[in-house]
N, CA, C and O atoms as a MOPAC input file, in Angstrom:
PM7 MOZYME 1SCF
protein

 N     22.66000 1    79.28700 1    71.56400 1
 C     23.35200 1    80.54100 1    71.37500 1
 C     24.80000 1    80.23700 1    70.94900 1
 O     25.51000 1    79.51900 1    71.65200 1
 N     25.23700 1    80.77700 1    69.80800 1
 C     26.60600 1    80.49100 1    69.35600 1
 C     27.65600 1    81.19800 1    70.21000 1
 O     27.40700 1    82.24600 1    70.80600 1
 N     28.81500 1    80.59700 1    70.24400 1
 C     29.93800 1    81.22900 1    70.93300 1
 C     30.36100 1    82.46100 1    70.15600 1
 O     30.06000 1    82.59700 1    68.97000 1
 N     31.06600 1    83.35900 1    70.83900 1
 C     31.61000 1    84.54400 1    70.19400 1
 C     33.12700 1    84.46500 1    70.18700 1
 O     33.72900 1    83.92900 1    71.11800 1
 N     33.73600 1    84.98800 1    69.15800 1
 C     35.19200 1    84.95600 1    69.02000 1
 C     35.73200 1    86.34100 1    68.69300 1
 O     35.19500 1    87.04300 1    67.83700 1
 N     36.79800 1    86.72200 1    69.38500 1
 C     37.56600 1    87.90700 1    69.01100 1
 C     38.67500 1    87.42600 1    68.10100 1
 O     39.34600 1    86.43900 1    68.40200 1
 N     38.87100 1    88.10800 1    67.00300 1
 C     40.01400 1    87.86200 1    66.13800 1
 C     40.72200 1    89.20200 1    65.98500 1
 O     40.17100 1    90.14400 1    65.41700 1
 N     41.92400 1    89.27600 1    66.48700 1
 C     42.70800 1    90.51100 1    66.41700 1
 C     43.95700 1    90.25600 1    65.58200 1
 O     44.71500 1    89.32100 1    65.84200 1
 N     44.16000 1    91.10200 1    64.57500 1
 C     45.35000 1    91.02900 1    63.72500 1
 C     46.11300 1    92.33500 1    63.87900 1
 O     45.56900 1    93.42100 1    63.68000 1
 N     47.36000 1    92.20700 1    64.22800 1
 C     48.22100 1    93.37300 1    64.43000 1
 C     48.94200 1    93.67400 1    63.12800 1
 O     49.79600 1    92.89600 1    62.70300 1
 N     48.61600 1    94.78200 1    62.49200 1
 C     49.23600 1    95.18000 1    61.22400 1
 C     50.64400 1    95.72200 1    61.46100 1
 O     51.55200 1    95.51700 1    60.65500 1
 N     50.80200 1    96.42400 1    62.59300 1
 C     52.09600 1    97.02100 1    62.92000 1
 C     52.15500 1    97.27400 1    64.42100 1
 O     51.18500 1    97.74400 1    65.01500 1
 N     53.28100 1    96.96400 1    65.02400 1
 C     53.51000 1    97.28500 1    66.43200 1
 C     54.55800 1    98.38600 1    66.45200 1
 O     55.72700 1    98.15800 1    66.14100 1
 N     54.11700 1    99.59100 1    66.82700 1
 C     54.99900 1   100.75500 1    66.78100 1
 C     55.70800 1   101.01700 1    68.10200 1
 O     56.79700 1   101.58900 1    68.12300 1
 N     55.09400 1   100.60000 1    69.19900 1
 C     55.67000 1   100.80200 1    70.52700 1
 C     55.49400 1    99.52100 1    71.34500 1
 O     54.46400 1    99.34700 1    71.99700 1
 N     56.48200 1    98.62300 1    71.32200 1
 C     56.36700 1    97.37300 1    72.07100 1
 C     56.10800 1    97.57700 1    73.56200 1
 O     55.47200 1    96.73500 1    74.19500 1
 N     56.58500 1    98.67000 1    74.12600 1
 C     56.34000 1    98.94400 1    75.53900 1
 C     54.85700 1    99.19400 1    75.80200 1
 O     54.33300 1    98.77100 1    76.83300 1
 N     54.18200 1    99.87100 1    74.88800 1
 C     52.74000 1   100.09100 1    75.04300 1
 C     51.97500 1    98.77800 1    74.86800 1
 O     50.97700 1    98.54400 1    75.55000 1
 N     52.43400 1    97.93200 1    73.96700 1
 C     51.79400 1    96.62900 1    73.78000 1
 C     51.93700 1    95.79500 1    75.04500 1
 O     51.00700 1    95.09300 1    75.44200 1
 N     53.08800 1    95.87300 1    75.66700 1
 C     53.31900 1    95.13600 1    76.91300 1
 C     52.40200 1    95.64900 1    78.02700 1
 O     51.82600 1    94.85800 1    78.77300 1
 N     52.27000 1    96.96900 1    78.13800 1
 C     51.38000 1    97.55700 1    79.15100 1
 C     49.93100 1    97.15800 1    78.88500 1
 O     49.18300 1    96.86000 1    79.81600 1
 N     49.54000 1    97.15400 1    77.61000 1
 C     48.19900 1    96.72700 1    77.21700 1
 C     47.96000 1    95.27800 1    77.63400 1
 O     46.92800 1    94.96400 1    78.22800 1
 N     48.91000 1    94.39800 1    77.32400 1
 C     48.75500 1    92.97200 1    77.61100 1
 C     48.57200 1    92.71000 1    79.10300 1
 O     47.78900 1    91.84300 1    79.49200 1
 N     49.28700 1    93.45300 1    79.93100 1
 C     49.17300 1    93.27000 1    81.38500 1
 C     47.77600 1    93.61300 1    81.89200 1
 O     47.31100 1    93.03300 1    82.87300 1
 N     47.10800 1    94.54900 1    81.22900 1
 C     45.74900 1    94.93300 1    81.62100 1
 C     44.68300 1    94.14400 1    80.86800 1
 O     43.63500 1    93.81100 1    81.42200 1
 N     44.96100 1    93.85400 1    79.61300 1
 C     43.94700 1    93.21200 1    78.76700 1
 C     43.67300 1    91.77100 1    79.17100 1
 O     42.51200 1    91.36900 1    79.25200 1
 N     44.71300 1    90.98500 1    79.42600 1
 C     44.50400 1    89.56400 1    79.73700 1
 C     43.57900 1    89.37300 1    80.93200 1
 O     42.63000 1    88.59500 1    80.83300 1
 N     43.81400 1    90.05500 1    82.07200 1
 C     42.88800 1    89.87800 1    83.19700 1
 C     41.46600 1    90.36400 1    82.89100 1
 O     40.49500 1    89.76000 1    83.34700 1
 N     41.34200 1    91.45300 1    82.12000 1
 C     40.00900 1    91.96400 1    81.77600 1
 C     39.27200 1    90.98000 1    80.88100 1
 O     38.07300 1    90.75800 1    81.04900 1
 N     39.98300 1    90.39500 1    79.93700 1
 C     39.36900 1    89.42400 1    79.02500 1
 C     38.98400 1    88.16000 1    79.78200 1
 O     37.88500 1    87.63800 1    79.59400 1
 N     39.86300 1    87.66800 1    80.62400 1
 C     39.56300 1    86.46100 1    81.40200 1
 C     38.41300 1    86.71200 1    82.38200 1
 O     37.58400 1    85.82800 1    82.59800 1
 N     38.35700 1    87.90500 1    82.97500 1
 C     37.24500 1    88.24200 1    83.87600 1
 C     35.91400 1    88.26800 1    83.13100 1
 O     34.86000 1    88.01300 1    83.71400 1
 N     35.97400 1    88.58300 1    81.83000 1
 C     34.76900 1    88.58400 1    81.00100 1
 C     34.42300 1    87.21300 1    80.44800 1
 O     33.48200 1    87.07800 1    79.66600 1
 N     35.16900 1    86.20200 1    80.84300 1
 C     34.88800 1    84.84400 1    80.39400 1
 C     35.65000 1    84.43400 1    79.14700 1
 O     35.39200 1    83.36400 1    78.59400 1
 N     36.58200 1    85.26200 1    78.69300 1
 C     37.34200 1    84.94700 1    77.48800 1
 C     38.40100 1    83.88800 1    77.73400 1
 O     39.02900 1    83.84600 1    78.79200 1
 N     38.58700 1    83.03900 1    76.74200 1
 C     39.60400 1    81.98700 1    76.79100 1
 C     40.50600 1    82.15400 1    75.56800 1
 O     40.03700 1    82.09400 1    74.43100 1
 N     41.80800 1    82.36500 1    75.80700 1
 C     42.75200 1    82.51000 1    74.71100 1
 C     42.94100 1    81.15700 1    74.03000 1
 O     43.30600 1    80.17500 1    74.67600 1
 N     42.69100 1    81.11300 1    72.72600 1
 C     42.85200 1    79.88700 1    71.94700 1
 C     44.13900 1    79.89300 1    71.13500 1
 O     44.76200 1    78.84900 1    70.94600 1
 N     44.53500 1    81.05800 1    70.65900 1
 C     45.76600 1    81.17300 1    69.86700 1
 C     46.26500 1    82.60500 1    69.95500 1
 O     45.47900 1    83.55100 1    69.99200 1
 N     47.60000 1    82.75000 1    69.98800 1
 C     48.20500 1    84.07300 1    69.88100 1
 C     49.65700 1    83.91900 1    69.47800 1
 O     50.38600 1    83.07700 1    70.00300 1
 N     50.05000 1    84.73700 1    68.55000 1
 C     51.41300 1    84.70700 1    68.04600 1
 C     51.44500 1    85.10200 1    66.58000 1
 O     50.42200 1    85.45500 1    65.99300 1
 N     52.62700 1    85.03600 1    66.00300 1
 C     52.78600 1    85.34500 1    64.58100 1
 C     52.23600 1    84.18100 1    63.76400 1
 O     52.44400 1    83.01600 1    64.10400 1
 N     51.54100 1    84.50700 1    62.69500 1
 C     50.95600 1    83.47100 1    61.83800 1
 C     52.02300 1    82.50200 1    61.36100 1
 O     53.10600 1    82.91800 1    60.95000 1
 N     51.72500 1    81.22600 1    61.41400 1
 C     52.65700 1    80.20500 1    60.94200 1
 C     52.81600 1    80.28900 1    59.42500 1
 O     53.89300 1    80.02900 1    58.89000 1
 N     51.73800 1    80.65200 1    58.74400 1
 C     51.75400 1    80.80400 1    57.29300 1
 C     50.60400 1    81.72600 1    56.93100 1
 O     49.61400 1    81.79500 1    57.65800 1
 N     50.72000 1    82.42500 1    55.83400 1
 C     49.65000 1    83.30600 1    55.36300 1
 C     49.42800 1    83.05900 1    53.87700 1
 O     50.38300 1    82.85800 1    53.12600 1
 N     48.17400 1    83.07600 1    53.45800 1
 C     47.81700 1    82.83600 1    52.06700 1
 C     46.94900 1    83.96700 1    51.54400 1
 O     46.42400 1    84.77500 1    52.31000 1
 N     46.81200 1    84.00800 1    50.24400 1
 C     45.99300 1    84.99900 1    49.54200 1
 C     46.43400 1    86.39700 1    49.95300 1
 O     47.59900 1    86.73000 1    49.73400 1
 N     45.59000 1    87.23100 1    50.52700 1
 C     45.97800 1    88.59500 1    50.90300 1
 C     46.43300 1    88.66600 1    52.35700 1
 O     46.62800 1    89.75900 1    52.88900 1
 N     46.60200 1    87.52000 1    53.00100 1
 C     46.99500 1    87.49000 1    54.40600 1
 C     48.42300 1    87.95100 1    54.64200 1
 O     49.26600 1    87.88000 1    53.74700 1
 N     48.68100 1    88.41400 1    55.82700 1
 C     50.00400 1    88.85600 1    56.23000 1
 C     50.48400 1    87.98600 1    57.37800 1
 O     49.67500 1    87.52300 1    58.18200 1
 N     51.77100 1    87.76000 1    57.46400 1
 C     52.34000 1    87.00500 1    58.58700 1
 C     52.52900 1    87.98100 1    59.73100 1
 O     53.61700 1    88.51800 1    59.93700 1
 N     51.47300 1    88.19600 1    60.45600 1
 C     51.43800 1    89.17800 1    61.52900 1
 C     50.96500 1    88.51000 1    62.81800 1
 O     50.48800 1    87.37500 1    62.81500 1
 N     51.11100 1    89.24000 1    63.91000 1
 C     50.61200 1    88.75100 1    65.19500 1
 C     49.09600 1    88.64600 1    65.11200 1
 O     48.42500 1    89.58200 1    64.67800 1
 N     48.56300 1    87.51100 1    65.52700 1
 C     47.12500 1    87.26300 1    65.51900 1
 C     46.73400 1    86.66200 1    66.86100 1
 O     47.46000 1    85.84200 1    67.42300 1
 N     45.57200 1    87.08200 1    67.37000 1
 C     45.07200 1    86.57800 1    68.64500 1
 C     43.63100 1    86.10700 1    68.42700 1
 O     42.82600 1    86.81600 1    67.82400 1
 N     43.31400 1    84.91900 1    68.91700 1
 C     41.97300 1    84.34500 1    68.83100 1
 C     41.50100 1    84.04000 1    70.24400 1
 O     42.15700 1    83.30500 1    70.98300 1
 N     40.34500 1    84.61600 1    70.61700 1
 C     39.80000 1    84.45400 1    71.97100 1
 C     38.35500 1    83.99400 1    71.85600 1
 O     37.58400 1    84.54200 1    71.06800 1
 N     37.98500 1    82.98400 1    72.64600 1
 C     36.63200 1    82.42000 1    72.63500 1
 C     35.84300 1    82.91300 1    73.84600 1
 O     36.37200 1    82.99600 1    74.95400 1
 N     34.57800 1    83.23700 1    73.61800 1
 C     33.63400 1    83.61500 1    74.67100 1
 C     32.40000 1    82.72700 1    74.56500 1
 O     32.15500 1    82.12500 1    73.52000 1
 N     31.63900 1    82.64500 1    75.62300 1
 C     30.43000 1    81.81500 1    75.63400 1
 C     29.38800 1    82.31600 1    74.63600 1
 O     28.57200 1    81.53000 1    74.15400 1
 N     29.40400 1    83.61300 1    74.31900 1
 C     28.43500 1    84.19100 1    73.38700 1
 C     29.00300 1    85.46300 1    72.77300 1
 O     29.96800 1    86.03700 1    73.27700 1
 N     28.39000 1    85.89200 1    71.67900 1
 C     28.76700 1    87.16500 1    71.05200 1
 C     28.50800 1    88.30700 1    72.02700 1
 O     29.30700 1    89.23700 1    72.12900 1
 N     27.39200 1    88.23200 1    72.74000 1
 C     27.04800 1    89.29100 1    73.69200 1
 C     28.12100 1    89.42300 1    74.77600 1
 O     28.47700 1    90.53300 1    75.17000 1
 N     28.62800 1    88.29700 1    75.24900 1
 C     29.68400 1    88.31200 1    76.26500 1
 C     30.96700 1    88.91200 1    75.68600 1
 O     31.66400 1    89.66300 1    76.36900 1
 N     31.27500 1    88.58800 1    74.44300 1
 C     32.46700 1    89.14600 1    73.79200 1
 C     32.35900 1    90.66100 1    73.65900 1
 O     33.32600 1    91.37900 1    73.91500 1
 N     31.19400 1    91.14600 1    73.26400 1
 C     30.98100 1    92.59000 1    73.12100 1
 C     31.03300 1    93.26900 1    74.48200 1
 O     31.66100 1    94.31700 1    74.62900 1
 N     30.38200 1    92.68500 1    75.47200 1
 C     30.37500 1    93.27700 1    76.81700 1
 C     31.79200 1    93.36400 1    77.38400 1
 O     32.13600 1    94.34200 1    78.04700 1
 N     32.60400 1    92.35900 1    77.13100 1
 C     33.98500 1    92.38400 1    77.61300 1
 C     34.76400 1    93.49100 1    76.91600 1
 O     35.51500 1    94.22300 1    77.56000 1
 N     34.59000 1    93.61900 1    75.60700 1
 C     35.27300 1    94.69000 1    74.88000 1
 C     34.88000 1    96.05700 1    75.42000 1
 O     35.71600 1    96.95600 1    75.50200 1
 N     33.62100 1    96.21700 1    75.78600 1
 C     33.12200 1    97.50700 1    76.24200 1
 C     33.28800 1    97.73600 1    77.74200 1
 O     32.86600 1    98.77000 1    78.26000 1
 N     33.89300 1    96.78600 1    78.44100 1
 C     34.04800 1    96.88500 1    79.89800 1
 C     35.09500 1    97.92900 1    80.29000 1
 O     35.97600 1    98.27200 1    79.50200 1
 N     34.98000 1    98.42200 1    81.51500 1
 C     35.93300 1    99.41500 1    82.02900 1
 C     37.35400 1    98.85800 1    82.05700 1
 O     38.30400 1    99.57200 1    81.73700 1
 N     37.50500 1    97.60400 1    82.43300 1
 C     38.83000 1    96.99900 1    82.49600 1
 C     39.49500 1    96.93300 1    81.13900 1
 O     40.68900 1    97.20800 1    81.02400 1
 N     38.74200 1    96.57300 1    80.10400 1
 C     39.33400 1    96.50100 1    78.77400 1
 C     39.56600 1    97.88600 1    78.19300 1
 O     40.54100 1    98.09600 1    77.47100 1
 N     38.69100 1    98.82600 1    78.49300 1
 C     38.91400 1   100.21400 1    78.04400 1
 C     40.21300 1   100.75700 1    78.61900 1
 O     40.92200 1   101.50000 1    77.94000 1
 N     40.54200 1   100.39800 1    79.86900 1
 C     41.81100 1   100.81900 1    80.47100 1
 C     42.98600 1   100.21100 1    79.70500 1
 O     44.00600 1   100.87200 1    79.51100 1
 N     42.85100 1    98.96700 1    79.27200 1
 C     43.90300 1    98.32600 1    78.48100 1
 C     44.08500 1    99.04200 1    77.15300 1
 O     45.21400 1    99.26700 1    76.71600 1
 N     42.98000 1    99.40100 1    76.50900 1
 C     43.06700 1   100.12400 1    75.24500 1
 C     43.73700 1   101.48100 1    75.42300 1
 O     44.49100 1   101.92200 1    74.55500 1
 N     43.46700 1   102.14100 1    76.54000 1
 C     44.11000 1   103.42900 1    76.80500 1
 C     45.62000 1   103.25400 1    76.93300 1
 O     46.38200 1   104.11800 1    76.49900 1
 N     46.05600 1   102.14600 1    77.52500 1
 C     47.48900 1   101.87700 1    77.66600 1
 C     48.13000 1   101.58800 1    76.30200 1
 O     49.30900 1   101.87900 1    76.10300 1
 N     47.37200 1   101.02300 1    75.37300 1
 C     47.88300 1   100.69300 1    74.04400 1
 C     47.91900 1   101.89800 1    73.11400 1
 O     48.67100 1   101.88700 1    72.14000 1
 N     47.14600 1   102.91800 1    73.37500 1
 C     46.93800 1   104.05700 1    72.47500 1
 C     48.19300 1   104.43800 1    71.69500 1
 O     49.20300 1   104.84200 1    72.27200 1
 N     48.11000 1   104.29900 1    70.37200 1
 C     49.21400 1   104.65700 1    69.50500 1
 C     50.33800 1   103.64200 1    69.46000 1
 O     51.34100 1   103.86900 1    68.78200 1
 N     50.20100 1   102.53900 1    70.15800 1
 C     51.27100 1   101.54800 1    70.22100 1
 C     51.20600 1   100.47900 1    69.15600 1
 O     52.17600 1    99.75300 1    68.93800 1
 N     50.05300 1   100.37600 1    68.48000 1
 C     49.90300 1    99.34600 1    67.44900 1
 C     48.76000 1    99.72300 1    66.51000 1
 O     47.82200 1   100.42900 1    66.87900 1
 N     48.88000 1    99.22500 1    65.29100 1
 C     47.79100 1    99.31500 1    64.32500 1
 C     47.24100 1    97.90400 1    64.23800 1
 O     47.96200 1    96.96500 1    63.90100 1
 N     45.94600 1    97.76000 1    64.54700 1
 C     45.37800 1    96.41600 1    64.54400 1
 C     43.94500 1    96.43900 1    64.09300 1
 O     43.30700 1    97.48900 1    64.02700 1
 N     43.45100 1    95.26100 1    63.78500 1
 C     42.08500 1    95.04900 1    63.32500 1
 C     41.49200 1    94.02800 1    64.27100 1
 O     41.98500 1    92.90400 1    64.36200 1
 N     40.43100 1    94.40900 1    64.98200 1
 C     39.77200 1    93.48500 1    65.91300 1
 C     38.34400 1    93.27000 1    65.43100 1
 O     37.61000 1    94.22300 1    65.17100 1
 N     37.97000 1    92.01800 1    65.31900 1
 C     36.60100 1    91.65700 1    64.90200 1
 C     36.01300 1    90.69700 1    65.90900 1
 O     36.71800 1    89.87700 1    66.49600 1
 N     34.71200 1    90.80900 1    66.10300 1
 C     33.97700 1    89.85400 1    66.92000 1
 C     33.03000 1    89.11400 1    65.97800 1
 O     32.21700 1    89.73100 1    65.28900 1
 N     33.14400 1    87.78700 1    65.95600 1
 C     32.32400 1    86.97800 1    65.05900 1
 C     31.63100 1    85.88200 1    65.85400 1
 O     32.11000 1    85.44200 1    66.89900 1
 N     30.48700 1    85.45600 1    65.32600 1
 C     29.73100 1    84.36400 1    65.95100 1
 C     30.26300 1    83.02400 1    65.46100 1
 O     30.61500 1    82.87200 1    64.29100 1
 N     30.31800 1    82.05600 1    66.37100 1
 C     30.70000 1    80.71100 1    65.99300 1
 C     29.59400 1    80.03300 1    65.21400 1
 O     28.46400 1    80.52100 1    65.17400 1
 N     29.91600 1    78.91100 1    64.59600 1
 C     28.88900 1    78.19800 1    63.82500 1
 C     28.61100 1    76.85500 1    64.48300 1
 O     27.77700 1    76.09000 1    63.99800 1

């Protein structure tokens, strides 16, 4: 079974206070779901159509675990805290 990865790219952070509130709730929810943070921060470099934006990469034991964590009550509470605080793109992909 391949590992699952969350890749989140923040296009715009409109309310840093909401992002901070989200982070305080999201990290424990993600870790409780078995997620391991591999990278987070502003891109060191961007090519082609990429943007130098905040990016977060999180590893899970499986795609199913990544989806279950995203859909968990703890993570939904984090998303509620973020509401309107950022424009972002989150994808869950299978490892190879």
